[in-house]
VEXFILO-142034 format. One record per residue (C-alpha): residue in three letters; z, y, x. Coordinates in Angstrom, 3 decimals, always signed. Layout:
BEGIN
node aa ALA; pz Z; py Y; px X
...
//
This chain:
BEGIN
node aa MET; pz -9.126; py -22.705; px -10.143
node aa ILE; pz -6.494; py -20.790; px -12.149
node aa GLN; pz -8.090; py -19.405; px -15.349
node aa GLY; pz -7.252; py -16.889; px -17.759
node aa ARG; pz -4.805; py -14.790; px -16.145
node aa MET; pz -6.802; py -11.162; px -16.534
node aa THR; pz -7.905; py -11.706; px -20.162
node aa ASP; pz -6.033; py -8.719; px -21.100
node aa LEU; pz -8.385; py -6.339; px -18.994
node aa SER; pz -11.546; py -4.630; px -20.177
node aa CYS; pz -13.320; py -6.696; px -16.960
node aa GLU; pz -16.703; py -8.456; px -16.324
node aa LYS; pz -16.782; py -11.804; px -14.538
node aa ASP; pz -19.138; py -12.764; px -11.944
node aa TYR; pz -19.072; py -15.487; px -8.890
node aa HIS; pz -20.677; py -14.709; px -5.763
node aa ARG; pz -20.435; py -17.533; px -2.236
node aa VAL; pz -18.931; py -15.904; px +0.279
node aa GLY; pz -19.205; py -16.973; px +3.742
node aa SER; pz -19.278; py -21.110; px +4.421
node aa TYR; pz -16.383; py -22.295; px +1.401
node aa LEU; pz -14.789; py -19.445; px +0.087
node aa ASP; pz -16.109; py -18.430; px -3.491
node aa MET; pz -15.737; py -14.350; px -4.831
node aa GLU; pz -14.507; py -14.190; px -8.625
node aa ILE; pz -15.579; py -10.327; px -9.475
node aa PHE; pz -13.161; py -8.442; px -11.474
node aa ARG; pz -15.108; py -4.735; px -12.085
node aa ASN; pz -12.881; py -2.795; px -14.176
node aa LYS; pz -14.999; py -0.525; px -16.481
node aa ARG; pz -13.210; py +2.836; px -16.233
node aa ILE; pz -11.631; py +4.628; px -13.604
node aa GLY; pz -7.428; py +3.823; px -13.279
node aa THR; pz -7.247; py +0.974; px -15.157
node aa TYR; pz -4.083; py -0.773; px -13.421
node aa ASN; pz -4.363; py -4.299; px -12.947
node aa ARG; pz -1.083; py -5.747; px -13.259
node aa ALA; pz -2.028; py -9.113; px -13.265
node aa SER; pz -2.731; py -11.770; px -10.467
node aa ILE; pz -4.346; py -14.724; px -9.874
node aa LEU; pz -1.481; py -16.040; px -7.213
node aa LEU; pz +1.593; py -15.006; px -9.500
node aa ASP; pz +2.862; py -16.705; px -13.051
node aa GLN; pz +3.446; py -13.378; px -14.514
node aa GLU; pz +2.373; py -9.756; px -14.596
node aa ILE; pz +3.777; py -7.301; px -12.021
node aa PRO; pz +6.639; py -5.196; px -13.065
node aa GLU; pz +5.780; py -1.468; px -14.625
node aa ILE; pz +7.513; py +1.298; px -12.410
node aa ASP; pz +10.817; py +1.592; px -13.554
node aa THR; pz +10.912; py +5.798; px -13.779
node aa LYS; pz +10.374; py +8.198; px -16.316
node aa ASP; pz +9.558; py +10.800; px -13.814
node aa GLN; pz +5.990; py +11.219; px -14.289
node aa ASP; pz +5.205; py +12.723; px -10.524
node aa TYR; pz +5.758; py +8.775; px -9.852
node aa ARG; pz +2.973; py +7.724; px -12.094
node aa ARG; pz -0.264; py +9.725; px -11.169
node aa LEU; pz +0.531; py +12.821; px -8.772
node aa LYS; pz -1.814; py +16.033; px -9.721
node aa GLY; pz -2.433; py +19.217; px -7.926
node aa ASN; pz +0.149; py +19.864; px -5.320
node aa LEU; pz +3.000; py +17.344; px -3.842
node aa SER; pz +5.744; py +17.609; px -6.263
node aa PRO; pz +9.009; py +18.925; px -5.265
node aa GLY; pz +10.749; py +15.988; px -6.353
node aa LEU; pz +9.254; py +14.060; px -3.544
node aa SER; pz +9.916; py +14.255; px +0.305
node aa THR; pz +7.461; py +16.105; px +2.148
node aa CYS; pz +6.575; py +17.547; px +5.965
node aa THR; pz +4.638; py +20.848; px +5.314
node aa GLY; pz +2.216; py +19.065; px +2.851
node aa CYS; pz +1.731; py +15.718; px +4.760
node aa ALA; pz +0.641; py +13.011; px +2.419
node aa ALA; pz +2.698; py +10.206; px +4.703
node aa PRO; pz +6.249; py +11.011; px +3.444
node aa VAL; pz +5.226; py +10.683; px +0.188
node aa VAL; pz +3.505; py +6.878; px +0.578
node aa PHE; pz +7.162; py +5.897; px +2.347
node aa ASN; pz +8.883; py +7.220; px -0.699
node aa LEU; pz +6.772; py +5.826; px -3.637
node aa VAL; pz +6.682; py +2.182; px -1.266
node aa ALA; pz +10.349; py +2.324; px -0.972
node aa LYS; pz +10.694; py +2.880; px -4.819
node aa ALA; pz +8.239; py +0.300; px -5.986
node aa ALA; pz +9.953; py -2.418; px -3.590
node aa GLN; pz +12.917; py -2.404; px -5.060
node aa MET; pz +12.919; py -4.902; px -8.068
node aa ARG; pz +16.175; py -7.093; px -7.673
node aa SER; pz +17.800; py -4.925; px -10.590
node aa LEU; pz +14.473; py -4.952; px -12.482
node aa PHE; pz +14.070; py -8.592; px -12.816
node aa LEU; pz +18.045; py -8.890; px -12.707
node aa THR; pz +18.168; py -6.968; px -16.281
node aa ARG; pz +15.465; py -8.590; px -17.677
node aa GLU; pz +16.768; py -11.999; px -17.249
node aa LEU; pz +20.370; py -10.709; px -18.272
node aa ILE; pz +18.671; py -9.474; px -21.552
node aa LYS; pz +16.524; py -12.196; px -22.128
node aa GLU; pz +19.517; py -14.881; px -22.046
node aa GLY; pz +21.693; py -12.867; px -24.497
node aa VAL; pz +24.362; py -12.252; px -21.032
node aa MET; pz +24.663; py -8.457; px -21.100
node aa SER; pz +23.037; py -5.557; px -23.561
node aa SER; pz +20.675; py -3.224; px -22.205
node aa GLN; pz +23.077; py -0.122; px -23.034
node aa GLU; pz +25.732; py -2.288; px -20.764
node aa LEU; pz +23.142; py -2.391; px -17.984
node aa GLU; pz +22.142; py +1.548; px -18.289
node aa ARG; pz +25.716; py +2.100; px -16.497
node aa SER; pz +24.897; py +2.461; px -13.102
node aa GLU; pz +28.518; py +0.778; px -12.075
node aa VAL; pz +28.022; py -2.403; px -13.811
node aa MET; pz +24.273; py -2.681; px -11.833
node aa LYS; pz +26.203; py -2.015; px -8.902
node aa ILE; pz +29.228; py -5.135; px -9.250
node aa LEU; pz +26.090; py -7.579; px -10.249
node aa LEU; pz +23.850; py -6.738; px -7.303
node aa LYS; pz +27.085; py -7.365; px -5.043
node aa GLU; pz +26.773; py -9.979; px -2.438
node aa THR; pz +30.388; py -10.491; px -2.393
node aa THR; pz +32.790; py -11.640; px -5.384
node aa ALA; pz +33.954; py -8.323; px -7.302
node aa SER; pz +37.588; py -7.609; px -7.589
node aa VAL; pz +39.578; py -7.807; px -10.555
node aa ASP; pz +39.804; py -3.690; px -10.819
node aa GLU; pz +36.479; py -3.613; px -9.946
node aa MET; pz +35.617; py -5.767; px -13.124
node aa LYS; pz +37.741; py -4.109; px -15.216
node aa THR; pz +36.382; py -0.816; px -14.654
node aa ALA; pz +32.693; py -1.915; px -15.740
node aa ASP; pz +34.161; py -4.359; px -18.671
node aa LEU; pz +33.359; py -7.501; px -17.248
node aa ASN; pz +34.417; py -10.575; px -17.045
node aa PRO; pz +34.310; py -13.820; px -14.910
node aa ALA; pz +32.442; py -15.496; px -17.506
node aa VAL; pz +30.016; py -13.123; px -17.490
node aa MET; pz +30.205; py -12.851; px -14.010
node aa LYS; pz +29.496; py -16.861; px -13.494
node aa LYS; pz +26.404; py -16.495; px -15.771
node aa VAL; pz +25.502; py -13.466; px -13.225
node aa GLU; pz +25.456; py -15.798; px -10.117
node aa LYS; pz +23.723; py -19.087; px -12.098
node aa ILE; pz +20.384; py -16.302; px -13.026
node aa LYS; pz +20.607; py -14.662; px -9.230
node aa LYS; pz +20.014; py -18.536; px -8.434
node aa LYS; pz +17.151; py -18.759; px -10.455
node aa LEU; pz +15.205; py -15.688; px -10.124
node aa ILE; pz +15.552; py -16.560; px -6.053
node aa ALA; pz +14.131; py -19.657; px -6.905
node aa GLU; pz +11.278; py -18.038; px -8.778
node aa GLY; pz +10.642; py -15.869; px -5.319
node aa VAL; pz +11.161; py -12.835; px -7.354
node aa TYR; pz +15.082; py -11.511; px -6.032
node aa PHE; pz +15.380; py -10.407; px -2.690
node aa LYS; pz +16.699; py -7.564; px -0.650
node aa LEU; pz +14.547; py -5.696; px +1.710
node aa LEU; pz +14.407; py -4.761; px +5.525
node aa PHE; pz +12.463; py -2.108; px +6.810
node aa ALA; pz +10.941; py -1.498; px +10.286
node aa GLY; pz +8.554; py +1.519; px +11.641
node aa ALA; pz +6.277; py +2.176; px +14.682
node aa THR; pz +6.717; py +5.485; px +16.453
node aa GLY; pz +5.055; py +7.998; px +14.846
node aa CYS; pz +4.846; py +10.653; px +12.278
node aa MET; pz +7.248; py +8.194; px +9.938
node aa THR; pz +9.632; py +8.011; px +12.978
node aa VAL; pz +9.915; py +11.983; px +12.974
node aa THR; pz +10.085; py +12.430; px +9.308
node aa THR; pz +12.285; py +10.059; px +7.942
node aa ALA; pz +14.444; py +8.378; px +11.173
node aa SER; pz +15.217; py +10.794; px +13.903
node aa TYR; pz +17.380; py +9.238; px +16.273
node aa PRO; pz +20.491; py +8.623; px +15.174
node aa ASN; pz +20.261; py +9.179; px +11.605
node aa ASN; pz +17.681; py +7.947; px +9.145
node aa SER; pz +17.197; py +8.511; px +5.300
node aa TRP; pz +16.573; py +5.178; px +4.401
node aa ARG; pz +18.725; py +3.089; px +2.435
node aa PHE; pz +17.924; py -0.078; px +3.933
node aa PRO; pz +18.545; py -2.271; px +6.832
node aa TYR; pz +15.642; py +0.314; px +8.957
node aa PHE; pz +14.420; py -0.944; px +12.496
node aa HIS; pz +12.599; py +1.464; px +15.023
node aa SER; pz +9.883; py -0.644; px +16.834
node aa ALA; pz +8.287; py +0.626; px +20.141
node aa PHE; pz +4.364; py +2.217; px +18.891
node aa GLU; pz +2.659; py -0.952; px +19.625
node aa ASN; pz +4.745; py -4.162; px +18.295
node aa ILE; pz +5.250; py -3.606; px +14.976
node aa GLY; pz +3.754; py -6.512; px +14.298
node aa ALA; pz +5.845; py -8.677; px +16.650
node aa VAL; pz +8.870; py -7.256; px +14.994
node aa VAL; pz +8.682; py -7.575; px +11.576
node aa ALA; pz +7.622; py -11.073; px +12.456
node aa GLY; pz +10.931; py -11.203; px +14.405
node aa LEU; pz +12.935; py -9.830; px +11.488
node aa GLU; pz +11.091; py -11.815; px +9.052
node aa ALA; pz +11.704; py -15.720; px +11.130
node aa GLY; pz +14.964; py -14.221; px +11.613
node aa ALA; pz +16.385; py -13.481; px +7.965
node aa ARG; pz +14.446; py -16.558; px +7.168
node aa ALA; pz +16.500; py -18.696; px +9.689
node aa ARG; pz +20.180; py -16.967; px +8.712
node aa GLN; pz +19.448; py -18.206; px +5.078
node aa ALA; pz +18.123; py -21.861; px +5.733
node aa LYS; pz +21.959; py -21.811; px +7.187
node aa GLY; pz +23.438; py -20.376; px +4.472
node aa MET; pz +24.685; py -16.869; px +6.623
node aa LEU; pz +22.397; py -15.022; px +3.910
node aa LYS; pz +23.025; py -15.408; px +0.340
node aa THR; pz +20.214; py -13.075; px -0.715
node aa PRO; pz +16.490; py -13.801; px +0.790
node aa HIS; pz +15.186; py -10.450; px +2.341
node aa LYS; pz +11.249; py -9.353; px +2.624
node aa VAL; pz +10.476; py -7.711; px +5.557
node aa ILE; pz +8.075; py -4.063; px +4.973
node aa GLY; pz +6.458; py -2.766; px +8.155
node aa PHE; pz +4.761; py +0.377; px +8.645
node aa ALA; pz +2.432; py +1.769; px +10.782
node aa GLY; pz -0.106; py +4.569; px +11.384
node aa ASP; pz -3.458; py +3.851; px +12.300
node aa GLY; pz -2.382; py +3.987; px +15.944
node aa GLY; pz -0.227; py +1.454; px +15.438
node aa SER; pz -2.501; py -1.062; px +13.068
node aa TYR; pz -6.055; py +0.072; px +14.400
node aa ASP; pz -5.426; py +0.350; px +18.328
node aa ILE; pz -2.351; py -0.414; px +20.252
node aa GLY; pz -0.770; py -2.541; px +17.546
node aa LEU; pz -3.861; py -4.687; px +16.326
node aa GLN; pz -2.826; py -7.351; px +18.571
node aa ALA; pz +0.810; py -8.305; px +17.325
node aa LEU; pz -0.683; py -7.594; px +13.763
node aa SER; pz -2.769; py -10.302; px +14.294
node aa GLY; pz -0.733; py -12.590; px +15.266
node aa ILE; pz +1.514; py -12.511; px +11.871
node aa TRP; pz -1.169; py -12.511; px +9.918
node aa GLU; pz -2.474; py -15.489; px +11.572
node aa ARG; pz +0.673; py -17.231; px +11.211
node aa ASN; pz +1.025; py -16.127; px +7.732
node aa GLN; pz +4.264; py -14.682; px +7.875
node aa ASP; pz +6.021; py -13.757; px +4.351
node aa CYS; pz +5.857; py -9.928; px +4.797
node aa LEU; pz +3.813; py -6.766; px +4.220
node aa ILE; pz +2.148; py -4.399; px +6.584
node aa VAL; pz +1.819; py -1.035; px +5.534
node aa THR; pz -0.812; py +1.604; px +7.284
node aa TYR; pz -0.572; py +5.316; px +6.628
node aa ASP; pz -4.112; py +6.189; px +7.804
node aa ASN; pz -4.368; py +9.911; px +8.672
node aa GLU; pz -7.604; py +9.042; px +11.206
node aa ALA; pz -6.137; py +10.262; px +14.230
node aa TYR; pz -3.025; py +10.064; px +16.797
node aa MET; pz -1.659; py +13.198; px +14.630
node aa ASN; pz +2.418; py +12.700; px +16.103
node aa THR; pz +1.290; py +12.848; px +19.841
node aa GLY; pz -1.412; py +15.903; px +19.263
node aa LYS; pz -4.203; py +14.998; px +17.184
node aa GLN; pz -5.875; py +12.194; px +19.550
node aa ARG; pz -8.920; py +10.450; px +18.371
node aa CYS; pz -8.187; py +6.800; px +17.143
node aa SER; pz -10.549; py +3.789; px +16.251
node aa SER; pz -9.866; py +5.235; px +12.376
node aa THR; pz -11.446; py +8.827; px +12.725
node aa PRO; pz -14.187; py +9.223; px +10.734
node aa TRP; pz -17.718; py +10.162; px +12.696
node aa GLY; pz -17.773; py +13.684; px +13.390
node aa ALA; pz -14.101; py +14.782; px +13.145
node aa SER; pz -13.118; py +17.125; px +15.684
node aa THR; pz -10.030; py +16.141; px +17.928
node aa THR; pz -8.091; py +17.145; px +21.053
node aa THR; pz -9.912; py +14.124; px +22.828
node aa SER; pz -13.292; py +14.007; px +21.123
node aa PRO; pz -13.639; py +18.086; px +20.606
node aa VAL; pz -16.821; py +20.125; px +19.454
node aa GLY; pz -19.118; py +21.360; px +22.463
node aa LYS; pz -22.584; py +22.327; px +23.068
node aa GLU; pz -23.727; py +18.607; px +22.968
node aa ILE; pz -21.437; py +16.525; px +21.558
node aa LYS; pz -20.120; py +17.634; px +17.900
node aa GLY; pz -16.644; py +15.402; px +17.458
node aa LYS; pz -16.356; py +11.894; px +17.563
node aa GLN; pz -19.514; py +10.388; px +18.005
node aa THR; pz -18.597; py +6.356; px +17.063
node aa ASP; pz -18.092; py +5.286; px +13.582
node aa PRO; pz -14.297; py +4.098; px +12.304
node aa LYS; pz -13.090; py +0.193; px +12.816
node aa ASP; pz -13.488; py -1.505; px +9.406
node aa ILE; pz -9.553; py -2.938; px +9.731
node aa THR; pz -9.567; py -4.239; px +5.889
node aa SER; pz -12.153; py -6.596; px +6.914
node aa ILE; pz -9.904; py -7.521; px +9.667
node aa ALA; pz -7.170; py -8.180; px +7.867
node aa LEU; pz -9.235; py -10.371; px +5.194
node aa ALA; pz -11.065; py -12.505; px +7.921
node aa HIS; pz -7.676; py -13.746; px +8.636
node aa ASN; pz -7.456; py -14.970; px +4.997
node aa ILE; pz -4.238; py -13.834; px +3.903
node aa PRO; pz -3.566; py -13.759; px +0.485
node aa TYR; pz -3.257; py -10.436; px +0.087
node aa VAL; pz -5.346; py -7.120; px +1.070
node aa ALA; pz -5.435; py -3.999; px -0.776
node aa THR; pz -6.350; py -0.319; px -0.029
node aa ALA; pz -4.450; py +2.855; px -1.928
node aa SER; pz -4.786; py +6.349; px -2.101
node aa PRO; pz -1.717; py +8.867; px -2.849
node aa ASP; pz -3.361; py +10.608; px -5.502
node aa ASP; pz -2.569; py +7.695; px -7.708
node aa ALA; pz +0.920; py +7.070; px -7.354
node aa GLU; pz +0.903; py +3.859; px -10.081
node aa ASP; pz -1.806; py +2.013; px -8.201
node aa LEU; pz -0.209; py +2.189; px -5.053
node aa ILE; pz +3.051; py +1.165; px -6.351
node aa ILE; pz +1.949; py -1.557; px -8.205
node aa LYS; pz +0.122; py -2.861; px -5.528
node aa VAL; pz +3.591; py -3.025; px -3.208
node aa ARG; pz +5.053; py -5.308; px -5.864
node aa LYS; pz +1.969; py -7.629; px -5.814
node aa ALA; pz +2.128; py -7.518; px -2.209
node aa LEU; pz +5.380; py -8.523; px -2.108
node aa LEU; pz +6.033; py -11.069; px -4.704
node aa ILE; pz +2.540; py -12.503; px -3.565
node aa PRO; pz +4.211; py -15.647; px -1.084
node aa GLY; pz +2.806; py -15.089; px +2.473
node aa ALA; pz +1.053; py -12.053; px +4.274
node aa SER; pz +0.098; py -8.872; px +2.934
node aa TYR; pz -1.546; py -5.621; px +3.890
node aa LEU; pz -1.504; py -2.311; px +2.359
node aa ARG; pz -4.132; py +0.361; px +3.633
node aa VAL; pz -3.302; py +3.570; px +2.481
node aa LEU; pz -4.948; py +7.146; px +3.114
node aa ALA; pz -2.280; py +9.705; px +4.637
node aa PRO; pz -3.990; py +13.459; px +4.729
node aa CYS; pz -2.723; py +15.129; px +7.465
node aa PRO; pz -2.548; py +19.357; px +7.108
node aa PRO; pz -2.006; py +20.347; px +11.183
node aa GLY; pz -4.412; py +17.245; px +11.741
node aa TRP; pz -7.156; py +17.702; px +9.359
node aa GLY; pz -7.162; py +21.341; px +9.103
node aa TYR; pz -6.373; py +22.157; px +5.254
node aa ALA; pz -3.815; py +23.940; px +3.550
node aa ALA; pz -0.646; py +21.933; px +2.487
node aa LYS; pz -0.858; py +22.137; px -1.038
node aa ASP; pz -4.246; py +20.294; px -0.669
node aa SER; pz -3.298; py +16.789; px -0.122
node aa ILE; pz -3.399; py +15.256; px -3.256
node aa LYS; pz -6.486; py +17.523; px -3.838
node aa LEU; pz -8.194; py +15.859; px -0.593
node aa SER; pz -7.016; py +12.339; px -1.072
node aa LYS; pz -8.946; py +12.149; px -4.801
node aa ALA; pz -11.810; py +13.638; px -3.263
node aa ALA; pz -12.062; py +10.929; px -0.715
node aa VAL; pz -12.260; py +8.804; px -3.599
node aa ASP; pz -14.612; py +10.742; px -5.643
node aa THR; pz -17.165; py +10.857; px -2.718
node aa ALA; pz -16.546; py +7.313; px -1.794
node aa LYS; pz -15.327; py +8.604; px +1.503
node aa PHE; pz -12.488; py +6.339; px +0.516
node aa TYR; pz -12.068; py +3.466; px -2.124
node aa SER; pz -9.716; py +1.535; px -3.813
node aa PHE; pz -9.192; py -2.151; px -3.837
node aa GLU; pz -7.723; py -5.113; px -3.492
node aa VAL; pz -8.354; py -9.031; px -3.052
node aa GLU; pz -6.212; py -11.971; px -3.334
node aa THR; pz -7.197; py -15.020; px -1.672
node aa ASP; pz -6.156; py -18.486; px -2.790
node aa ILE; pz -7.260; py -20.458; px +0.411
node aa ARG; pz -6.290; py -23.719; px -0.932
node aa ASN; pz -8.872; py -23.342; px -3.943
node aa LYS; pz -11.220; py -21.571; px -0.809
node aa ARG; pz -11.614; py -18.672; px -4.083
node aa ARG; pz -11.225; py -15.381; px -3.482
node aa TYR; pz -10.319; py -12.601; px -6.159
node aa PHE; pz -11.693; py -8.781; px -6.061
node aa THR; pz -10.598; py -6.237; px -7.475
node aa ILE; pz -11.826; py -2.144; px -7.594
node aa ASN; pz -9.518; py +0.301; px -8.921
node aa ASN; pz -10.678; py +3.255; px -8.036
node aa ALA; pz -13.732; py +4.264; px -6.924
node aa PRO; pz -16.901; py +6.944; px -7.233
node aa SER; pz -18.641; py +6.547; px -11.107
node aa VAL; pz -21.528; py +5.106; px -9.380
node aa PHE; pz -19.955; py +2.038; px -9.306
node aa PHE; pz -19.475; py +2.250; px -13.286
node aa ASN; pz -23.822; py +2.411; px -13.499
node aa SER; pz -23.102; py +6.211; px -14.298
node aa GLU; pz -25.825; py +8.633; px -13.723
node aa ASN; pz -23.417; py +11.341; px -12.361
node aa GLY; pz -23.411; py +9.209; px -9.548
node aa ARG; pz -20.692; py +10.111; px -6.661
node aa GLU; pz -19.631; py +13.389; px -5.456
node aa GLU; pz -21.334; py +14.778; px -2.313
node aa ILE; pz -19.564; py +14.057; px +0.722
node aa ALA; pz -19.255; py +18.277; px +1.062
node aa SER; pz -17.277; py +18.252; px -1.145
node aa PHE; pz -14.605; py +16.268; px +1.169
node aa THR; pz -15.351; py +18.005; px +4.061
node aa ASN; pz -15.212; py +21.283; px +2.973
node aa GLY; pz -11.790; py +23.346; px +3.929
node aa GLN; pz -11.012; py +20.749; px +6.812
node aa GLY; pz -10.949; py +22.133; px +9.848
node aa ARG; pz -11.830; py +19.073; px +11.657
node aa PHE; pz -14.964; py +19.405; px +10.048
node aa SER; pz -15.274; py +23.334; px +10.390
node aa HIS; pz -18.285; py +23.088; px +12.857
node aa MET; pz -20.157; py +21.288; px +9.919
node aa SER; pz -19.493; py +23.302; px +7.064
node aa LYS; pz -19.099; py +26.912; px +8.483
node aa LYS; pz -21.832; py +27.032; px +10.672
node aa GLY; pz -24.288; py +25.268; px +7.973
node aa ASP; pz -24.958; py +22.207; px +9.724
node aa GLN; pz -26.779; py +20.294; px +6.913
node aa GLU; pz -28.306; py +17.857; px +9.514
node aa ALA; pz -24.974; py +16.949; px +10.619
node aa ILE; pz -23.545; py +16.869; px +7.159
node aa ASN; pz -26.276; py +14.646; px +6.128
node aa VAL; pz -25.345; py +12.006; px +8.787
node aa VAL; pz -22.255; py +12.057; px +7.244
node aa GLN; pz -23.157; py +11.384; px +3.613
node aa GLU; pz -25.347; py +8.487; px +5.406
node aa LYS; pz -22.302; py +6.933; px +7.025
node aa VAL; pz -20.720; py +7.148; px +3.651
node aa ASP; pz -23.146; py +5.808; px +1.523
node aa ALA; pz -24.172; py +3.194; px +4.440
node aa SER; pz -20.318; py +2.108; px +4.115
node aa TRP; pz -19.949; py +1.579; px +0.203
node aa ARG; pz -23.496; py -0.560; px -0.001
node aa ASN; pz -22.086; py -3.104; px +3.170
node aa MET; pz -18.459; py -3.560; px +1.211
node aa THR; pz -20.691; py -3.662; px -2.430
node aa ASP; pz -23.007; py -6.193; px -0.805
node aa PHE; pz -20.335; py -8.347; px +0.618
node aa PHE; pz -18.317; py -8.811; px -2.345
node aa GLY; pz -21.868; py -9.635; px -4.024
node aa LEU; pz -20.955; py -6.645; px -6.629
node aa ASN; pz -23.684; py -5.084; px -9.181
node aa GLY; pz -24.423; py -1.488; px -9.009
node aa GLY; pz -23.620; py -0.566; px -5.405
node aa SER; pz -26.321; py +1.697; px -4.990
node aa THR; pz -24.989; py +5.292; px -4.167
node aa SER; pz -28.467; py +7.013; px -4.637
//
């Protein structure tokens, strides 16, 4: 077992047996919003976000005008933050060049300098002259690049997106808004497409056809992850291919007309599970996809909410730096699908966490040493043994059209059922991970 990697965090440690062979080590952050930049599976901390824009650190209130939005939908914000977080080549290269005394921070702040340093091909004499560079410096830069590649921290990005809201908001044929190679997959095969891109990039690098390694990030909605895309995802997780799959979960097939999905919560009204005299919305519980991912024993599984941008960014970077398959489920409120005012997306994201409807955590699995490491990042105060407990579920459901048959008509019985299901889900999660203080009463 690896020791001493998380001593900088204010946390409690407990050990619990999970299943027949995995030991679980619990790291419980004592205050909500403590960012876990440490990693058991890595020899370094996750880099801090490299932007001075506070909108990327913590989104509060409305969606920031500085982030791309689709009528207040949280999904484009998730795409933006993931892409922002994934760009780490210049960050690691800058850090190493300064550490080795090759260049100063002032020199590296010039955009034309970094543009040349990141080039795959040899810079021309004119380019080096414009950036005040010389062949001796460039030789040292190439040496450092090779070192960073060997350490697994210097790579380029490939993106793939399953048909869905992402395609509509960022990639309408024949154009897209991504500054990276982007592959538009079918609805149901994001796992297969990502697997092919990852294997192809790895093969081309082995043959010397690619100078820099590539990491693949695949996006899919809940329909493309939970339902028709699950088989291919299971395959890529079982093979532990080096990639990141991100589910932006808006809890229904929103892009095709708000049909119910296996991630749709109990009681929610959709076009295929409408509210009638006898049946009041969807009558089954949502699928627990994070537990399915964990059952594959992949190295990294996490959840995140868009109201806490820094937590999401750190998790994306950790997922990309840890070798092997990673999975990230991100809550993505949808104004037309959920039936609320567009300005309330981030407010609802926070309410989901405060009520324990959604909880933000991460799990690292060290399969060789048969250990699993769990950290809860954002959770209702009940987790911290607070007398305040968690907020009532009504603070999340009120104001949403999909639950209006409960709130507007005063159906307290239905609200109580939702509350009981939320509390039961919380207890199941805390019991599985052997956590103390998991009661919601």
